[in-house]
C-alpha positions as CSV (number, residue, x, y, z in Angstrom):
1,M,0.6,-10.6,-22.0
2,F,2.0,-8.8,-19.0
3,L,4.8,-5.5,-19.5
4,R,5.9,-4.4,-16.6
5,I,6.8,-0.5,-17.7
6,G,9.1,0.6,-15.1
7,P,11.8,2.4,-13.4
8,A,13.8,1.5,-16.0
9,G,12.3,3.8,-18.3
10,P,8.9,5.3,-19.4
11,P,6.2,4.4,-20.2
12,A,6.2,2.7,-24.0
13,L,2.2,2.0,-24.6
14,A,-0.7,5.6,-23.4
15,Q,-3.0,2.3,-22.3
16,P,-2.1,0.7,-19.0
17,S,-0.7,-2.7,-19.0
18,C,-2.9,-6.0,-18.2
19,G,-3.1,-9.5,-18.3
20,P,-4.4,-12.8,-15.8
21,T,-3.3,-12.1,-12.1
22,P,-2.1,-15.8,-12.1
23,E,0.0,-14.8,-15.0
24,V,1.2,-11.5,-13.6
25,A,1.7,-12.7,-10.2
26,A,4.0,-15.4,-12.1
27,E,6.0,-12.9,-14.4
28,L,7.3,-10.6,-11.4
29,L,8.3,-13.2,-9.5
30,K,9.5,-14.8,-12.3
31,Q,11.6,-11.3,-13.7
32,F,12.1,-9.1,-10.4
33,Q,11.6,-12.0,-7.4
34,E,8.4,-9.7,-6.5
35,R,5.9,-11.1,-4.1
36,R,2.3,-10.4,-3.2
37,I,3.4,-7.8,0.5
38,A,0.3,-5.7,0.5
39,T,-3.2,-5.0,-0.2
40,G,-6.3,-2.4,-0.1
41,E,-9.3,-2.2,-1.8
42,M,-9.1,1.4,-4.1
43,Q,-12.4,3.2,-5.3
44,P,-14.3,2.8,-7.6
45,G,-13.9,-1.2,-7.8
46,G,-10.5,-3.2,-7.8
47,T,-7.8,-4.3,-5.4
48,L,-4.5,-2.4,-5.2
49,V,-1.8,-5.2,-5.1
50,I,2.0,-3.8,-4.8
51,Y,4.5,-6.8,-4.8
52,A,7.9,-6.3,-4.4
53,T,11.3,-8.1,-3.1
54,R,12.8,-9.5,0.0
55,D,14.8,-6.4,0.1
56,G,12.3,-3.9,-1.3
57,S,15.2,-2.6,-3.6
58,T,12.4,-2.7,-6.1
59,W,8.0,-2.6,-6.0
60,T,5.4,-3.0,-8.7
61,A,1.6,-2.0,-7.9
62,I,-0.9,-4.1,-9.6
63,R,-4.8,-3.2,-10.2
64,E,-7.0,-7.0,-8.9
65,M,-10.5,-6.5,-11.3
66,P,-12.8,-8.8,-10.1
67,D,-12.8,-10.8,-13.4
68,V,-9.0,-11.8,-12.6
69,V,-7.1,-8.9,-14.7
70,S,-4.3,-7.4,-13.6
71,C,-3.0,-3.4,-14.7
72,F,-0.3,-2.1,-14.1
73,L,0.0,0.7,-12.4
74,S,3.4,2.0,-11.4
75,A,7.1,0.8,-10.6
76,G,9.6,2.1,-8.3
77,E,12.8,1.3,-6.1
78,K,13.7,1.0,-2.8
79,W,10.2,0.3,-0.9
80,R,10.0,1.0,2.3
81,Q,7.2,-0.5,5.4
82,V,6.4,2.2,7.7
83,I,5.5,1.8,11.2
84,V,2.6,3.0,12.8
85,G,2.2,3.8,16.6
86,R,-0.5,5.5,18.2
87,G,-1.8,8.5,17.6
88,A,-0.3,8.7,13.5
């Protein structure tokens, strides 16, 4: 099962915490009210997914793999969206 290692304390495990993508998403919604807000393709594979609360008070970064497994990357507080204008 997916275990969140977040800003409340240091990682308890040396290995990444992973789980089935649907369960990870459900757990983030249930425990932290975080929803998927952004994605980006990663190299050499997988998708970076950011989950955050509506007000951005907490966020979690997950790596989703094609085999429908997601692994925790990082978590934090005070997520802010940056609006990029022309020439930026």
